[in-house]
MIVEX-549251 format. One record per atom (N, C-alpha, C): residue in three letters; chain; x, y, z. Coordinates in Angstrom, 1 decimal. Layout:
REM MIVEX-549251
REC  marfi  zadren       u       v       w
REC    ALA       A       X       Y       Z
...
***
This chain:
REM MIVEX-549251
REC  marfi  zadren       u       v       w
REC    MET       A    67.4    99.0   -40.5
REC    MET       A    66.1    99.0   -40.7
REC    MET       A    65.2    98.7   -39.3
REC    SER       A    64.2    99.3   -39.3
REC    SER       A    63.3    99.2   -38.0
REC    SER       A    62.6    97.9   -38.1
REC    GLU       A    61.8    97.3   -36.9
REC    GLU       A    61.2    96.3   -37.1
REC    GLU       A    59.8    96.6   -38.0
REC    ILE       A    59.3    97.6   -38.0
REC    ILE       A    58.2    97.8   -38.8
REC    ILE       A    58.7    97.8   -40.4
REC    GLU       A    59.7    98.4   -40.7
REC    GLU       A    60.0    98.5   -42.1
REC    GLU       A    60.4    96.9   -42.5
REC    LYS       A    60.6    96.0   -41.8
REC    LYS       A    60.6    94.6   -42.1
REC    LYS       A    59.5    93.8   -42.1
REC    ASN       A    58.7    94.3   -41.5
REC    ASN       A    57.2    93.6   -41.9
REC    ASN       A    56.6    94.0   -43.3
REC    THR       A    56.1    93.3   -44.1
REC    THR       A    55.7    93.6   -45.2
REC    THR       A    54.0    93.1   -45.3
REC    ILE       A    53.1    93.8   -46.0
REC    ILE       A    51.8    93.4   -46.2
REC    ILE       A    51.7    93.1   -47.7
REC    GLU       A    51.2    92.1   -47.9
REC    GLU       A    51.0    91.6   -49.2
REC    GLU       A    49.5    90.9   -49.3
REC    ILE       A    48.9    91.2   -50.7
REC    ILE       A    47.8    90.6   -51.0
REC    ILE       A    48.1    89.5   -52.0
REC    LYS       A    47.9    88.3   -51.5
REC    LYS       A    48.3    86.9   -52.5
REC    LYS       A    47.1    86.3   -52.6
REC    SER       A    47.1    85.6   -53.8
REC    SER       A    46.2    84.8   -54.3
REC    SER       A    46.2    83.5   -53.3
REC    VAL       A    45.2    82.6   -53.1
REC    VAL       A    45.1    81.4   -52.5
REC    VAL       A    46.3    80.6   -53.2
REC    LYS       A    46.3    80.5   -54.3
REC    LYS       A    47.2    79.5   -55.3
REC    LYS       A    48.8    80.1   -54.7
REC    ASN       A    49.2    81.4   -54.6
REC    ASN       A    50.4    81.6   -54.4
REC    ASN       A    50.7    81.5   -52.7
REC    LEU       A    49.7    81.6   -51.7
REC    LEU       A    49.6    81.3   -50.5
REC    LEU       A    50.1    79.8   -50.6
REC    LEU       A    49.3    79.0   -51.2
REC    LEU       A    49.7    77.5   -51.0
REC    LEU       A    50.9    76.9   -51.6
REC    GLU       A    51.7    77.9   -52.1
REC    GLU       A    53.0    77.4   -52.9
REC    GLU       A    54.2    77.9   -51.8
REC    LEU       A    53.8    78.6   -50.8
REC    LEU       A    54.9    79.1   -49.9
REC    LEU       A    55.0    77.6   -49.0
REC    ASN       A    56.4    77.8   -48.3
REC    ASN       A    56.8    76.8   -47.1
REC    ASN       A    56.1    76.9   -45.9
REC    LEU       A    54.8    76.6   -45.7
REC    LEU       A    54.3    77.0   -44.7
REC    LEU       A    54.4    75.9   -43.3
REC    SER       A    54.4    76.4   -42.2
REC    SER       A    54.4    75.6   -41.1
REC    SER       A    53.5    75.9   -40.0
REC    ILE       A    53.2    75.0   -39.1
REC    ILE       A    52.2    75.6   -37.9
REC    ILE       A    52.9    75.4   -36.9
REC    PRO       A    53.3    76.5   -36.1
REC    PRO       A    54.0    76.3   -34.8
REC    PRO       A    53.2    75.6   -33.7
REC    GLU       A    53.8    75.1   -32.8
REC    GLU       A    53.3    74.2   -31.7
REC    GLU       A    52.4    75.1   -31.0
REC    TYR       A    52.5    76.1   -30.8
REC    TYR       A    51.6    76.7   -29.9
REC    TYR       A    50.0    77.0   -30.3
REC    GLN       A    50.0    76.8   -31.8
REC    GLN       A    48.7    77.0   -32.5
REC    GLN       A    47.7    76.1   -31.9
REC    ARG       A    46.3    76.8   -31.7
REC    ARG       A    45.4    75.8   -31.3
REC    ARG       A    45.1    74.8   -32.3
REC    LEU       A    44.0    74.0   -31.8
REC    LEU       A    43.7    72.7   -32.5
REC    LEU       A    42.9    73.2   -33.8
REC    TYR       A    43.0    72.1   -34.8
REC    TYR       A    41.9    72.4   -35.9
REC    TYR       A    40.6    72.3   -35.6
REC    LYS       A    39.9    73.2   -35.4
REC    LYS       A    38.3    73.2   -34.7
REC    LYS       A    37.3    73.3   -35.8
REC    TRP       A    37.7    73.6   -37.1
REC    TRP       A    36.5    74.0   -37.9
REC    TRP       A    35.8    72.7   -38.2
REC    SER       A    34.4    73.2   -38.1
REC    SER       A    33.5    72.1   -38.2
REC    SER       A    32.8    72.0   -39.8
REC    ILE       A    32.2    71.1   -40.1
REC    ILE       A    31.5    70.9   -41.3
REC    ILE       A    30.7    72.2   -41.9
REC    LYS       A    30.1    72.7   -40.8
REC    LYS       A    29.4    74.0   -41.0
REC    LYS       A    30.4    75.1   -41.3
REC    ASN       A    31.4    75.3   -40.6
REC    ASN       A    32.5    76.3   -41.3
REC    ASN       A    32.9    75.9   -42.7
REC    ILE       A    33.0    74.8   -43.1
REC    ILE       A    33.5    74.4   -44.5
REC    ILE       A    32.4    74.4   -45.4
REC    GLU       A    31.2    74.3   -45.1
REC    GLU       A    30.2    74.7   -45.9
REC    GLU       A    29.9    76.0   -46.0
REC    ASP       A    30.0    77.0   -45.2
REC    ASP       A    29.9    78.3   -45.3
REC    ASP       A    31.1    79.0   -46.1
REC    LEU       A    32.2    78.3   -46.0
REC    LEU       A    33.5    78.5   -47.0
REC    LEU       A    33.2    78.3   -48.3
REC    LEU       A    32.7    77.1   -48.6
REC    LEU       A    32.3    76.6   -50.0
REC    LEU       A    31.3    77.6   -50.6
REC    ASN       A    30.3    77.7   -49.9
REC    ASN       A    29.0    78.5   -50.3
REC    ASN       A    29.5    80.1   -50.7
REC    ASP       A    30.6    80.6   -49.6
REC    ASP       A    31.1    81.9   -49.9
REC    ASP       A    31.7    82.1   -51.2
REC    ILE       A    32.8    81.2   -51.4
REC    ILE       A    33.6    80.9   -52.6
REC    ILE       A    32.7    80.8   -54.0
REC    SER       A    31.6    79.8   -53.7
REC    SER       A    30.8    79.8   -54.9
REC    SER       A    30.0    81.0   -55.2
REC    ASN       A    29.4    81.9   -54.2
REC    ASN       A    28.8    82.9   -54.6
REC    ASN       A    29.9    84.1   -55.0
REC    SER       A    31.1    84.1   -54.7
REC    SER       A    32.2    85.1   -55.2
REC    SER       A    32.4    84.8   -56.5
REC    ILE       A    32.4    83.4   -56.8
REC    ILE       A    32.8    83.2   -58.2
REC    ILE       A    31.6    83.6   -59.3
REC    LYS       A    30.4    83.5   -58.7
REC    LYS       A    29.2    84.1   -59.3
REC    LYS       A    29.2    85.5   -59.4
REC    GLU       A    29.7    86.3   -58.4
REC    GLU       A    30.0    87.7   -58.5
REC    GLU       A    31.0    88.2   -59.5
REC    ALA       A    32.1    87.5   -59.4
REC    ALA       A    33.3    87.7   -60.3
REC    ALA       A    32.9    87.3   -62.1
REC    GLU       A    31.9    86.6   -62.0
REC    GLU       A    31.3    86.2   -63.6
REC    GLU       A    30.6    87.5   -64.2
REC    LYS       A    29.9    88.1   -63.1
REC    LYS       A    29.1    89.3   -63.5
REC    LYS       A    29.9    90.6   -63.5
REC    TYR       A    30.9    90.9   -62.5
REC    TYR       A    31.8    92.1   -62.3
REC    TYR       A    33.1    91.7   -62.6
REC    SER       A    33.9    92.3   -63.5
REC    SER       A    35.2    91.8   -63.9
REC    SER       A    36.1    92.0   -62.7
REC    ASN       A    35.9    93.2   -62.1
REC    ASN       A    36.9    93.3   -61.0
REC    ASN       A    36.5    93.0   -59.7
REC    PHE       A    35.6    92.2   -59.5
REC    PHE       A    35.1    91.7   -58.2
REC    PHE       A    36.4    90.8   -57.9
REC    LYS       A    36.8    91.0   -56.5
REC    LYS       A    37.6    90.1   -55.8
REC    LYS       A    37.1    89.6   -54.5
REC    TYR       A    37.3    88.2   -54.2
REC    TYR       A    36.8    87.6   -52.9
REC    TYR       A    38.0    87.8   -52.1
REC    ARG       A    37.7    88.2   -50.8
REC    ARG       A    38.9    88.1   -49.8
REC    ARG       A    38.6    87.3   -48.7
REC    ILE       A    39.6    86.2   -48.6
REC    ILE       A    39.4    85.2   -47.7
REC    ILE       A    39.6    85.8   -46.1
REC    GLY       A    40.2    86.6   -46.0
REC    GLY       A    40.4    87.6   -44.9
REC    GLY       A    42.1    87.5   -44.5
REC    THR       A    42.4    87.8   -43.4
REC    THR       A    43.9    88.1   -43.2
REC    THR       A    44.4    86.9   -42.6
REC    ILE       A    45.7    86.7   -43.0
REC    ILE       A    46.3    85.4   -42.9
REC    ILE       A    48.0    86.1   -42.5
REC    ILE       A    48.1    85.9   -41.2
REC    ILE       A    49.5    86.6   -40.8
REC    ILE       A    50.7    85.4   -40.9
REC    LEU       A    51.8    85.7   -41.4
REC    LEU       A    52.8    84.7   -41.4
REC    LEU       A    54.0    85.3   -40.8
REC    HIS       A    54.8    84.5   -40.2
REC    HIS       A    56.2    85.0   -39.8
REC    HIS       A    57.2    84.3   -40.2
REC    LYS       A    58.1    84.8   -41.1
REC    LYS       A    59.3    84.5   -42.0
REC    LYS       A    60.4    84.0   -41.1
REC    ASP       A    60.7    82.6   -41.0
REC    ASP       A    61.7    82.3   -40.1
REC    ASP       A    62.5    81.1   -40.9
REC    ASN       A    63.7    81.9   -41.6
REC    ASN       A    64.6    81.1   -42.6
REC    ASN       A    63.6    80.9   -43.8
REC    ASN       A    63.5    79.6   -44.0
REC    ASN       A    62.6    79.2   -45.3
REC    ASN       A    61.2    79.1   -45.2
REC    GLU       A    61.0    79.2   -43.7
REC    GLU       A    59.6    78.8   -43.3
REC    GLU       A    58.8    79.9   -43.2
REC    ASN       A    57.3    79.8   -43.6
REC    ASN       A    56.5    80.8   -43.1
REC    ASN       A    55.5    80.3   -42.2
REC    LYS       A    55.7    80.6   -41.0
REC    LYS       A    55.0    80.3   -39.7
REC    LYS       A    53.6    80.9   -39.6
REC    ILE       A    52.5    80.0   -39.6
REC    ILE       A    51.0    80.7   -39.4
REC    ILE       A    51.0    81.2   -38.2
REC    VAL       A    51.0    82.4   -38.0
REC    VAL       A    50.8    83.1   -36.7
REC    VAL       A    49.0    83.3   -36.5
REC    ASP       A    48.4    83.7   -37.6
REC    ASP       A    47.0    83.8   -37.7
REC    ASP       A    46.4    83.3   -38.9
REC    GLY       A    45.4    82.6   -39.0
REC    GLY       A    44.5    82.2   -39.9
REC    GLY       A    44.8    80.5   -40.2
REC    GLN       A    45.4    80.0   -39.2
REC    GLN       A    45.5    78.5   -39.4
REC    GLN       A    44.1    77.8   -39.6
REC    GLN       A    43.2    78.3   -39.1
REC    GLN       A    41.9    77.2   -39.4
REC    GLN       A    41.6    77.5   -41.0
REC    ARG       A    41.7    78.9   -41.3
REC    ARG       A    41.6    78.9   -43.2
REC    ARG       A    42.5    78.3   -43.9
REC    VAL       A    43.8    78.4   -43.3
REC    VAL       A    44.7    77.9   -44.5
REC    VAL       A    44.6    76.3   -44.2
REC    ILE       A    44.1    75.8   -43.3
REC    ILE       A    44.3    74.3   -43.2
REC    ILE       A    43.0    73.8   -44.3
REC    SER       A    41.8    74.6   -44.0
REC    SER       A    40.5    74.5   -45.0
REC    SER       A    40.8    74.8   -46.4
REC    LEU       A    41.5    75.7   -46.7
REC    LEU       A    42.0    75.9   -48.2
REC    LEU       A    42.8    74.8   -48.7
REC    ILE       A    43.7    74.4   -47.8
REC    ILE       A    44.7    72.8   -48.2
REC    ILE       A    43.6    72.0   -48.6
REC    LEU       A    42.8    71.5   -47.7
REC    LEU       A    41.8    70.5   -47.8
REC    LEU       A    41.1    70.8   -49.2
REC    LEU       A    40.6    71.9   -49.4
REC    LEU       A    39.9    72.4   -50.7
REC    LEU       A    40.5    72.0   -51.9
REC    LYS       A    41.8    72.7   -51.7
REC    LYS       A    42.9    72.6   -53.2
REC    LYS       A    43.1    71.0   -53.1
REC    LYS       A    43.3    70.1   -52.1
REC    LYS       A    43.5    68.9   -52.3
REC    LYS       A    42.4    68.1   -52.9
REC    ALA       A    41.0    68.5   -52.5
REC    ALA       A    39.9    67.9   -53.0
REC    ALA       A    39.5    68.2   -54.5
REC    LEU       A    40.2    69.2   -54.9
REC    LEU       A    40.0    69.8   -56.2
REC    LEU       A    41.1    68.9   -57.2
REC    ASP       A    42.4    68.6   -56.6
REC    ASP       A    43.6    68.2   -57.4
REC    ASP       A    44.1    67.2   -56.3
REC    GLU       A    44.1    66.0   -56.6
REC    GLU       A    44.4    65.0   -55.8
REC    GLU       A    46.4    64.8   -55.9
REC    ASN       A    46.5    65.7   -56.8
REC    ASN       A    48.0    65.5   -57.0
REC    ASN       A    48.7    66.6   -56.2
REC    PHE       A    48.1    67.6   -55.6
REC    PHE       A    48.2    68.6   -54.9
REC    PHE       A    49.0    68.4   -53.7
REC    GLU       A    50.4    68.8   -53.5
REC    GLU       A    51.1    68.5   -52.3
REC    GLU       A    51.4    70.0   -51.8
REC    ILE       A    51.1    70.1   -50.3
REC    ILE       A    51.5    71.3   -49.9
REC    ILE       A    53.1    71.2   -49.5
REC    ASN       A    53.9    72.3   -49.6
REC    ASN       A    55.4    72.4   -49.4
REC    ASN       A    55.7    72.0   -48.1
REC    LYS       A    55.3    72.3   -47.3
REC    LYS       A    56.1    72.2   -45.7
REC    LYS       A    55.1    71.1   -44.8
REC    ILE       A    53.5    72.0   -44.6
REC    ILE       A    52.7    71.5   -43.3
REC    ILE       A    52.8    69.8   -43.4
REC    ASP       A    53.1    69.1   -42.4
REC    ASP       A    53.0    67.8   -41.9
REC    ASP       A    51.8    67.8   -41.1
REC    PHE       A    50.6    67.0   -41.9
REC    PHE       A    49.5    67.1   -40.6
REC    PHE       A    49.7    66.2   -39.7
REC    LYS       A    50.5    65.2   -39.6
REC    LYS       A    50.8    64.2   -38.6
REC    LYS       A    51.7    64.8   -37.4
REC    LYS       A    52.4    65.5   -37.8
REC    LYS       A    53.7    66.3   -36.9
REC    LYS       A    52.9    67.3   -36.4
REC    ASN       A    52.2    68.3   -37.3
REC    ASN       A    51.7    69.4   -36.5
REC    ASN       A    50.4    69.4   -36.1
REC    LEU       A    49.7    68.4   -36.4
REC    LEU       A    48.2    68.3   -35.9
REC    LEU       A    48.3    66.9   -35.6
REC    LYS       A    48.8    66.7   -34.3
REC    LYS       A    48.8    65.4   -33.7
REC    LYS       A    47.7    65.1   -32.8
REC    ASN       A    46.8    66.1   -32.6
REC    ASN       A    45.7    65.9   -31.6
REC    ASN       A    44.7    65.2   -32.5
REC    LYS       A    44.0    64.2   -31.7
REC    LYS       A    42.9    63.4   -32.2
REC    LYS       A    41.7    64.5   -32.8
REC    THR       A    41.2    65.6   -32.1
REC    THR       A    40.3    66.5   -32.5
REC    THR       A    40.7    67.0   -33.6
REC    SER       A    42.0    67.5   -33.9
REC    SER       A    42.4    68.0   -35.2
REC    SER       A    42.1    66.9   -36.3
REC    GLN       A    42.8    65.8   -36.0
REC    GLN       A    42.6    64.7   -37.1
REC    GLN       A    41.2    64.5   -37.6
REC    LYS       A    40.3    64.2   -36.5
REC    LYS       A    39.2    63.9   -37.0
REC    LYS       A    38.4    65.0   -37.7
REC    ASN       A    38.6    66.2   -37.4
REC    ASN       A    38.1    67.4   -38.3
REC    ASN       A    38.7    67.7   -39.6
REC    ILE       A    40.0    67.3   -39.8
REC    ILE       A    40.6    67.3   -41.1
REC    ILE       A    39.8    66.2   -41.9
REC    HIS       A    39.6    65.0   -41.2
REC    HIS       A    39.2    63.9   -42.0
REC    HIS       A    37.6    64.2   -42.5
REC    ASP       A    36.9    64.6   -41.5
REC    ASP       A    35.5    65.0   -41.7
REC    ASP       A    35.3    66.0   -42.8
REC    ASN       A    36.1    67.1   -42.5
REC    ASN       A    36.0    68.2   -43.7
REC    ASN       A    36.6    67.8   -44.8
REC    TYR       A    37.5    67.2   -45.1
REC    TYR       A    37.9    66.7   -46.5
REC    TYR       A    36.6    65.7   -47.1
REC    THR       A    36.4    64.9   -46.2
REC    THR       A    35.3    63.8   -46.7
REC    THR       A    34.1    64.7   -47.3
REC    TYR       A    33.5    65.7   -46.5
REC    TYR       A    32.6    66.5   -46.8
REC    TYR       A    32.8    67.3   -48.2
REC    ILE       A    34.0    67.9   -48.3
REC    ILE       A    34.4    68.8   -49.4
REC    ILE       A    34.4    67.8   -50.9
REC    LYS       A    34.7    66.7   -50.7
REC    LYS       A    34.6    65.7   -51.6
REC    LYS       A    33.1    65.4   -52.1
REC    GLU       A    32.3    65.3   -51.2
REC    GLU       A    31.1    64.8   -51.3
REC    GLU       A    30.0    66.0   -52.0
REC    TRP       A    30.5    67.3   -51.4
REC    TRP       A    29.9    68.4   -51.9
REC    TRP       A    30.2    68.7   -53.3
REC    PHE       A    31.5    68.4   -53.8
REC    PHE       A    31.8    68.4   -55.2
REC    PHE       A    31.0    67.5   -56.1
REC    SER       A    31.1    66.3   -55.6
REC    SER       A    30.2    65.1   -56.2
REC    SER       A    29.0    65.5   -56.4
REC    LEU       A    28.3    66.3   -55.7
REC    LEU       A    26.9    66.6   -56.0
REC    LEU       A    26.5    67.8   -56.5
REC    LYS       A    27.9    68.5   -56.9
REC    LYS       A    27.8    69.8   -57.7
REC    LYS       A    29.0    69.7   -58.5
REC    GLU       A    28.8    69.1   -59.6
REC    GLU       A    30.0    69.0   -60.5
REC    GLU       A    30.2    70.1   -61.0
REC    THR       A    29.5    71.0   -61.7
REC    THR       A    29.4    72.1   -62.3
REC    THR       A    30.4    73.4   -61.4
REC    GLU       A    30.0    73.1   -59.9
REC    GLU       A    30.6    74.0   -59.0
REC    GLU       A    32.0    73.6   -58.8
REC    LYS       A    32.5    72.3   -59.0
REC    LYS       A    33.8    71.9   -59.1
REC    LYS       A    34.5    72.4   -60.2
REC    GLU       A    34.0    72.2   -61.4
REC    GLU       A    34.4    72.9   -62.6
REC    GLU       A    34.9    74.5   -62.5
REC    LYS       A    33.7    75.2   -61.9
REC    LYS       A    34.1    76.7   -61.7
REC    LYS       A    35.1    76.8   -60.4
REC    PHE       A    35.3    76.1   -59.6
REC    PHE       A    36.3    76.3   -58.5
REC    PHE       A    37.8    76.0   -59.2
REC    GLU       A    37.7    74.9   -59.9
REC    GLU       A    38.9    74.7   -60.7
REC    GLU       A    39.3    75.7   -61.5
REC    LYS       A    38.7    76.5   -62.2
REC    LYS       A    39.0    77.6   -63.0
REC    LYS       A    39.5    78.6   -62.2
REC    HIS       A    38.8    78.9   -61.2
REC    HIS       A    39.1    80.2   -60.3
REC    HIS       A    40.4    79.8   -59.3
***
């Protein structure tokens, strides 16, 4: 089997993505998303939910995420910022949510990454506390 034949392209839901055993390779850059990036993501998703309510075939694409399968792990090659942000969003919606593999302390040791994760998670929780109907819609979708 050629290298290209081993590669697969799949469209996955965020739910299915977050069920995978994900890991962040050491070479990945810091988590640098700011509150502005998170606000944009929340507004984009909120707008897409409204569109999906109007048009049954509407689908929101979060963008390309590239994973490298290594044994039972799916190493994030591209899309780390979005994946971490989606994990924070999912955790804010469901406090019992546990990601299968990513260990924030191990993989994101840098103080900048830790601060951004903390600030962004806090912002997401506050955003939902001010927009309770939005939270309900996010939970449904």
